[in-house]
C-alpha positions in Angstrom: -6.6 -55.1 14.7 -7.7 -51.7 16.4 -5.1 -49.0 17.0 -5.0 -47.5 20.6 -4.6 -43.9 19.8 -3.6 -42.1 23.0 -5.9 -39.5 24.2 -3.7 -36.6 23.7 -3.1 -37.5 20.2 -7.1 -37.5 19.5 -7.2 -34.0 20.9 -4.3 -33.0 18.7 -6.0 -34.4 15.7 -9.2 -32.3 16.6 -7.5 -29.1 17.3 -4.9 -29.1 14.5 -7.6 -28.5 11.7 -8.9 -25.7 13.5 -5.7 -24.1 14.1 -4.8 -24.6 10.2 -8.3 -22.9 9.4 -7.5 -19.9 11.7 -4.0 -19.3 10.3 -5.3 -19.4 6.8 -7.9 -16.9 7.8 -5.5 -14.7 9.3 -3.3 -14.7 6.2 -6.3 -14.0 3.9 -7.8 -11.1 5.8 -4.3 -9.7 6.6 -4.5 -8.1 3.2 -7.8 -6.4 4.0 -6.8 -4.5 6.8 -6.3 -0.7 6.1 -3.2 1.1 7.3 -2.7 4.7 8.4 -2.2 7.0 5.3 1.2 8.2 4.8 0.5 11.8 4.9 -2.2 13.8 6.8 -4.6 13.5 3.8 -5.9 10.3 2.4 -6.2 9.5 -1.2 -9.1 7.6 -2.7 -7.1 6.4 -5.8 -8.9 8.8 -7.7 -6.4 11.5 -8.1 -7.6 13.8 -5.3 -7.0 13.7 -1.7 -9.8 13.4 1.1 -9.3 15.5 4.2 -10.8 15.8 7.6 -12.4 19.2 8.7 -9.3 20.0 10.8 -7.0 19.2 7.7 -9.3 21.2 5.2 -9.2 24.3 7.9 -5.4 24.1 7.9 -5.6 23.9 4.1 -7.5 27.0 4.1 -5.3 28.8 6.4 -2.1 28.0 4.9 -3.2 28.6 1.3 -4.7 32.0 0.7 -5.2 31.0 -3.2 -7.2 28.0 -2.4 -10.3 27.9 -4.2 -13.3 26.4 -2.1 -15.9 24.8 -4.5 -19.4 24.2 -2.9 -21.1 22.0 -5.4 -24.5 21.8 -3.8 -27.4 23.4 -5.1 -27.9 27.2 -4.9 -30.7 26.9 -2.4 -28.5 25.0 -0.2 -25.4 27.1 -0.6 -27.8 30.1 0.6 -28.6 28.3 3.9 -24.8 28.0 4.7 -21.5 27.3 3.2 -17.6 27.6 4.2 -16.4 31.0 4.1 -14.8 32.2 0.8 -16.4 29.4 -1.1 -17.9 29.6 -4.6 -21.0 27.8 -5.7 -20.8 25.8 -8.7 -24.2 23.7 -8.7 -23.1 20.3 -9.8 -26.8 19.3 -10.5 -27.4 22.2 -12.7 -24.1 21.8 -14.6 -22.4 25.2 -13.5 -19.2 23.2 -12.4 -19.2 21.9 -16.1 -19.4 25.4 -17.3 -16.7 26.6 -14.7 -13.9 24.2 -15.5 -12.6 25.9 -18.5 -12.4 29.1 -16.7 -10.5 27.6 -13.9 -6.6 27.4 -13.3 -5.6 23.6 -13.8 -2.4 24.4 -11.7 -4.7 26.1 -8.8 -5.5 24.2 -5.5 -9.1 23.2 -4.9 -11.3 22.1 -2.1 -14.5 20.6 -3.1 -17.6 19.7 -0.9 -21.2 19.3 -1.1 -23.9 18.2 1.3 -23.7 14.7 -0.1 -20.7 12.5 -0.6 -22.0 11.0 -3.9 -21.9 14.5 -5.6 -18.7 15.7 -3.9 -17.2 12.6 -5.1 -18.5 13.3 -8.8 -17.3 16.9 -8.5 -13.7 16.1 -7.4 -13.2 13.4 -10.1 -14.7 15.7 -12.5 -11.9 18.3 -11.7 -9.3 15.5 -11.7 -10.7 14.1 -15.0 -10.2 17.6 -16.5 -6.5 17.8 -15.7 -6.6 19.4 -12.3 -3.9 18.2 -10.1 -4.3 19.7 -6.8 -7.8 18.8 -5.7 -9.0 17.8 -2.2 -12.5 16.9 -1.1 -13.8 17.4 2.3 -14.6 14.2 4.3 -18.1 14.3 5.6 -18.8 17.5 3.7 -20.7 20.5 5.0 -22.2 18.5 8.0 -18.5 17.4 9.1 -17.2 21.0 8.8 -20.4 22.3 10.9 -19.9 19.5 13.4 -16.3 20.6 13.8 -17.4 23.9 15.2 -16.0 25.7 12.3 -17.4 29.0 11.1 -20.0 29.1 8.0 -21.4 32.0 6.0 -24.8 32.6 4.7 
């Protein structure tokens, strides 16, 4: 004996699995959504803070003792750098040599021309026990694109 299922119920049977899959998908992906950081700077979970050019400019303006470290090559540094920065070429090891001479309680802003190098440099400072390390998001190019002054 064949049961007659009303048309509405058949549609409901087709829609129900789709709705269940959508709800499960929303629950799974909800944990992947990033929220805004609690502070103006965003941490990378590496012990240092990533700051946008405007935040870096504010950091520079409000902290006269801030040490700005450009870890790009000396030839790139000569082409242009943030005002007042010092050059510790990461690739040739001058950052490694400078670390023992730097104040671990100081505040540092690290940047380069390349994200990977800037990240390594910031991590190296943190790994050596420096507690106030910032990395410029977007590096030198972002600073220039934001219209801030450079030195040559």
